C-alpha positions as CSV (number, residue, x, y, z in Angstrom):
1,M,-15.8,43.8,-43.4
2,K,-17.7,41.3,-45.5
3,A,-15.0,41.6,-48.2
4,I,-12.3,40.9,-45.6
5,L,-14.2,37.9,-44.1
6,A,-14.8,36.6,-47.6
7,G,-11.1,36.9,-48.3
8,I,-10.1,35.1,-45.2
9,A,-12.6,32.3,-45.9
10,G,-11.3,32.0,-49.5
11,A,-7.7,31.8,-48.2
12,L,-8.6,29.1,-45.7
13,F,-10.4,27.2,-48.4
14,A,-7.4,27.5,-50.7
15,V,-5.1,26.1,-47.9
16,S,-7.5,23.2,-47.2
17,A,-7.8,22.5,-50.9
18,A,-4.0,22.4,-51.3
19,A,-3.7,19.6,-48.8
20,A,-2.4,16.5,-50.6
21,D,-4.5,13.4,-50.3
22,L,-2.5,10.2,-50.5
23,N,-3.0,6.5,-51.2
24,F,-1.1,4.0,-49.0
25,A,-0.7,0.5,-50.3
26,T,-0.7,-1.8,-47.3
27,G,-0.7,-5.5,-46.5
28,R,-3.7,-7.8,-46.0
29,Q,-5.8,-7.5,-42.8
30,G,-4.7,-10.0,-40.3
31,G,-0.9,-9.6,-41.1
32,S,1.6,-7.5,-39.2
33,Q,1.9,-5.0,-42.0
34,Y,-1.7,-3.8,-41.7
35,P,-1.8,-2.5,-38.1
36,V,1.6,-0.9,-38.6
37,S,0.2,0.9,-41.7
38,V,-2.9,2.1,-39.8
39,A,-0.6,3.6,-37.1
40,L,1.5,5.3,-39.7
41,V,-1.5,6.7,-41.5
42,Q,-2.8,8.2,-38.3
43,I,0.5,10.0,-37.9
44,I,0.9,11.0,-41.5
45,E,-2.6,12.6,-41.7
46,K,-1.5,15.1,-39.0
47,V,1.4,16.3,-41.0
48,P,0.8,19.9,-42.3
49,G,-0.1,19.9,-46.0
50,I,-1.2,16.2,-46.0
51,G,-4.9,15.5,-46.3
52,E,-6.7,12.2,-46.2
53,V,-4.5,9.0,-46.5
54,S,-6.5,6.1,-47.9
55,L,-5.4,2.5,-47.2
56,Q,-5.3,0.2,-50.2
57,P,-4.9,-3.4,-49.0
58,G,-2.7,-5.6,-51.3
59,G,0.6,-7.4,-50.8
60,G,4.3,-7.1,-51.2
61,T,4.6,-7.5,-55.0
62,G,1.4,-5.7,-55.7
63,N,2.4,-2.8,-53.5
64,V,5.7,-2.4,-55.3
65,I,3.7,-2.1,-58.6
66,A,1.2,0.3,-57.1
67,V,3.8,2.7,-55.8
68,G,6.3,2.2,-58.6
69,T,3.7,3.1,-61.2
70,G,2.3,6.0,-59.2
71,K,-1.1,4.6,-58.4
72,S,-0.2,5.0,-54.8
73,Q,2.2,7.5,-53.4
74,L,3.2,5.4,-50.4
75,G,3.3,1.7,-49.5
76,I,4.7,-1.0,-47.3
77,T,6.6,-4.0,-48.7
78,M,9.7,-6.1,-48.2
79,S,13.1,-4.7,-49.2
80,N,14.0,-7.5,-51.6
81,D,10.6,-7.1,-53.4
82,A,11.3,-3.3,-53.7
83,R,14.8,-3.9,-54.9
84,S,13.6,-6.2,-57.7
85,G,11.0,-3.7,-58.7
86,V,13.6,-0.9,-59.0
87,N,15.8,-3.1,-61.1
88,G,13.0,-4.6,-63.2
89,E,13.8,-8.2,-62.1
90,K,11.2,-11.0,-62.1
91,P,8.3,-10.9,-61.4
92,Y,8.4,-7.2,-62.6
93,S,8.4,-6.6,-66.4
94,A,10.1,-3.2,-66.3
95,K,12.4,-1.1,-64.1
96,M,10.8,1.4,-61.7
97,P,13.4,4.0,-61.0
98,Q,10.9,6.3,-59.3
99,L,10.4,3.7,-56.5
100,V,12.4,4.8,-53.4
101,Q,12.7,3.9,-49.7
102,L,11.1,6.4,-47.3
103,F,12.3,4.5,-44.1
104,A,12.9,1.0,-42.8
105,L,10.9,-1.0,-40.2
106,H,11.3,-4.3,-38.5
107,P,13.1,-7.2,-40.3
108,F,11.9,-10.7,-41.2
109,K,14.4,-13.4,-40.7
110,I,14.8,-16.7,-42.6
111,V,14.4,-19.6,-40.2
112,I,13.8,-23.4,-40.5
113,I,12.2,-24.9,-37.4
114,V,12.1,-28.6,-36.6
115,P,11.1,-30.6,-33.4
116,E,14.1,-30.7,-31.0
117,D,14.4,-34.4,-31.5
118,S,14.1,-34.3,-35.3
119,P,16.7,-36.3,-37.4
120,V,17.1,-33.1,-39.5
121,K,20.4,-31.7,-38.5
122,T,21.5,-29.8,-41.6
123,F,19.6,-28.1,-44.4
124,K,20.1,-30.9,-46.9
125,D,18.4,-33.3,-44.4
126,L,15.2,-31.6,-45.5
127,A,15.3,-33.8,-48.6
128,G,12.4,-36.2,-48.4
129,K,10.7,-34.2,-45.6
130,K,7.4,-32.4,-45.7
131,V,8.2,-28.7,-45.3
132,N,5.8,-25.8,-45.1
133,S,7.2,-22.6,-46.6
134,G,4.3,-20.2,-46.4
135,P,1.3,-19.7,-48.8
136,V,2.1,-19.4,-52.5
137,G,2.8,-15.8,-53.4
138,F,4.7,-15.1,-50.2
139,T,8.3,-13.9,-50.4
140,I,9.5,-16.8,-48.3
141,T,8.0,-19.3,-50.8
142,T,10.1,-17.9,-53.6
143,L,13.2,-17.8,-51.3
144,S,12.7,-21.3,-50.1
145,R,12.5,-22.7,-53.6
146,K,15.6,-20.8,-54.6
147,I,17.5,-22.2,-51.7
148,Y,16.3,-25.7,-52.3
149,S,17.6,-25.4,-55.9
150,M,20.9,-23.9,-54.6
151,T,21.4,-26.9,-52.3
152,G,20.3,-29.6,-54.9
153,I,17.2,-30.8,-53.0
154,A,14.5,-29.1,-54.9
155,K,13.1,-32.3,-56.3
156,D,13.1,-34.1,-53.0
157,V,11.4,-31.7,-50.6
158,K,7.7,-32.3,-50.1
159,E,6.4,-28.7,-50.2
160,A,3.3,-27.5,-48.3
161,H,2.0,-24.0,-48.5
162,L,-0.5,-23.6,-45.6
163,Q,-1.2,-20.4,-43.8
164,I,1.2,-20.2,-40.9
165,G,-1.5,-20.8,-38.2
166,D,-2.6,-24.0,-39.9
167,A,1.0,-25.1,-40.6
168,V,1.9,-24.7,-36.9
169,E,-1.1,-27.0,-35.9
170,Q,0.0,-29.6,-38.5
171,F,3.6,-29.3,-37.2
172,K,2.3,-30.0,-33.7
173,D,0.5,-33.1,-34.9
174,G,3.5,-34.4,-36.7
175,H,2.0,-34.0,-40.2
176,I,4.6,-31.5,-41.2
177,D,8.3,-32.1,-40.5
178,A,9.6,-28.5,-40.7
179,L,8.5,-24.9,-40.9
180,F,10.5,-22.7,-43.4
181,Y,9.4,-19.2,-42.7
182,S,10.5,-15.6,-42.2
183,P,9.1,-14.4,-38.8
184,S,9.7,-11.1,-37.2
185,D,11.7,-11.1,-34.0
186,W,8.5,-11.3,-31.9
187,F,6.3,-13.7,-33.8
188,G,3.1,-14.8,-32.1
189,A,2.6,-18.1,-33.9
190,F,6.1,-19.3,-33.0
191,I,6.0,-17.9,-29.5
192,D,2.8,-20.1,-28.9
193,L,4.5,-23.1,-30.5
194,A,7.6,-22.7,-28.3
195,Q,5.3,-22.7,-25.2
196,S,4.0,-26.1,-26.0
197,R,7.1,-28.1,-27.1
198,K,10.9,-28.1,-27.6
199,I,11.9,-26.9,-31.1
200,R,15.2,-26.3,-32.8
201,L,16.5,-24.1,-35.6
202,V,18.3,-25.6,-38.7
203,P,21.0,-23.1,-40.0
204,L,21.3,-22.1,-43.6
205,P,24.4,-23.4,-45.3
206,D,27.3,-20.9,-45.2
207,D,27.7,-20.9,-49.0
208,V,24.0,-20.1,-49.5
209,T,24.3,-17.2,-47.1
210,T,27.4,-15.8,-48.8
211,T,25.8,-16.1,-52.3
212,L,22.5,-14.4,-51.3
213,L,24.4,-11.6,-49.7
214,K,26.4,-11.0,-52.8
215,E,23.3,-11.2,-55.1
216,D,21.0,-9.0,-53.1
217,P,22.1,-6.1,-50.9
218,S,18.7,-5.9,-49.3
219,F,19.7,-8.9,-47.2
220,Y,22.0,-8.6,-44.1
221,K,23.2,-11.0,-41.5
222,A,21.3,-11.2,-38.2
223,K,20.8,-13.4,-35.2
224,F,17.5,-15.3,-34.5
225,P,16.2,-15.0,-32.0
226,L,17.4,-11.5,-31.3
227,Q,17.1,-11.9,-27.6
228,P,16.9,-15.1,-25.4
229,G,13.7,-15.9,-23.7
230,I,11.2,-14.8,-26.4
231,Y,10.7,-18.3,-27.6
232,R,10.6,-20.4,-24.4
233,N,11.5,-23.9,-25.6
234,L,13.6,-23.0,-28.5
235,T,16.9,-24.8,-27.8
236,N,19.3,-22.8,-30.0
237,S,19.9,-19.7,-32.0
238,V,21.4,-19.2,-35.5
239,E,23.0,-16.5,-37.6
240,T,20.7,-16.1,-40.6
241,L,19.6,-13.6,-43.2
242,A,17.2,-10.7,-42.6
243,Y,15.3,-8.4,-44.8
244,P,13.3,-5.5,-43.5
245,N,9.8,-4.2,-44.1
246,I,10.2,-0.8,-45.7
247,I,8.0,2.1,-46.5
248,V,8.4,3.0,-50.1
249,A,7.3,6.1,-52.0
250,N,7.0,7.3,-55.6
251,R,9.7,9.9,-56.1
252,D,7.6,11.7,-58.7
253,K,4.5,11.8,-56.5
254,L,6.0,12.7,-53.1
255,N,8.2,15.8,-53.0
256,D,11.2,16.3,-50.8
257,Q,9.5,18.4,-48.2
258,Q,6.6,16.0,-47.9
259,A,9.0,13.1,-47.4
260,Y,11.0,15.0,-44.9
261,D,7.9,16.0,-42.9
262,I,6.5,12.5,-42.9
263,V,9.7,10.9,-41.7
264,K,10.1,13.5,-39.1
265,A,6.6,13.0,-37.8
266,V,7.1,9.2,-37.7
267,A,10.4,9.5,-35.8
268,E,8.8,11.9,-33.3
269,N,5.8,9.7,-32.7
270,W,7.7,6.4,-32.9
271,E,6.1,5.0,-29.7
272,K,2.7,5.1,-31.4
273,V,4.0,2.7,-34.1
274,V,5.8,0.5,-31.7
275,A,2.5,0.0,-29.7
276,V,1.0,-2.0,-32.5
277,E,3.9,-4.3,-33.4
278,P,5.9,-6.0,-30.6
279,S,8.9,-6.6,-32.9
280,L,9.4,-2.9,-33.2
281,K,10.2,-2.7,-29.5
282,L,13.5,-4.4,-30.3
283,L,14.5,-1.6,-32.7
284,K,15.9,1.9,-32.1
285,V,14.3,4.8,-33.8
286,S,17.5,5.4,-35.7
287,D,16.9,2.1,-37.4
288,L,14.5,3.9,-39.6
289,A,17.6,5.0,-41.6
290,L,18.7,1.4,-42.3
291,E,19.9,1.0,-45.9
292,A,18.2,-2.0,-47.5
293,G,19.4,-2.0,-51.1
294,V,16.8,0.5,-52.3
295,P,17.6,4.2,-53.1
296,I,16.4,6.5,-50.2
297,H,14.2,9.4,-50.9
298,P,16.2,12.7,-50.8
299,G,13.7,14.2,-48.3
300,S,14.2,11.2,-45.9
301,L,18.0,11.4,-46.4
302,R,18.0,15.0,-45.4
303,Y,16.2,14.2,-42.1
304,F,18.4,11.2,-41.4
305,R,21.6,13.3,-41.9
306,E,20.2,16.0,-39.6
307,R,19.8,13.4,-36.9
308,G,23.2,11.9,-37.5
309,W,21.7,8.6,-38.7
310,A,23.2,8.7,-42.2
311,K,26.2,10.2,-43.9
């Protein structure tokens, strides 16, 4: 009997030891990516064969490097950052072909906000104005500078790079003329702003939109706001460009079955993720399969095809 019990104990220990511990490269605390990551980790840790999942706070570009080089098995980032990492485009020094998309999350959308009575009517009217385009290092900062150059006003825009909460307060006081940002569809800082005053969106030029879509398949056209009534005193809507948050994985560090099981668990517990990020309420669970210009993990693709979400 002792031999049998010892054998059972040994078998149980072997199963436990075989559980895979993972690192998850997440965003900074205080941003929308962090609570989403926490909710995902709580789901992933219950997947059979997965052990402890450790959160490693970082940022979009850093997370691409962490996952692409195998330091982390999983991570959250923006689709255009991941695509650049796969292709070895700046700021990355080498291609990372092992970086793949596990599934997509809520999009961020490029918007320019001005007071409703602002003289800024077109994008080029931002020349000579003080425009906040996010802290240095954010994806939107790089994008804004690219678009300024594309429209020939790069030397004329007075750039500011405050955290969005500080920028909104400066905007309210009239010290900033415009906010160039990429909010989610349900973005608290802009919801609060739109409660207090009338604001208006300035559309991107059509030729800029067309060029960016051709250059980068991680972008897609989308309406902002997605639904009326979210931003109370916003007086118009625009068609703009969106790029989603995505969960990425290292193809060499996460096998097909693990990827399949993780995506299945997330899809079946989707309401637990939605509970921590209001923008996710505006998505369907099938949007997990959105293609964002990054190769999709074969394990994920298998699940998406079973559900009829992918070909």
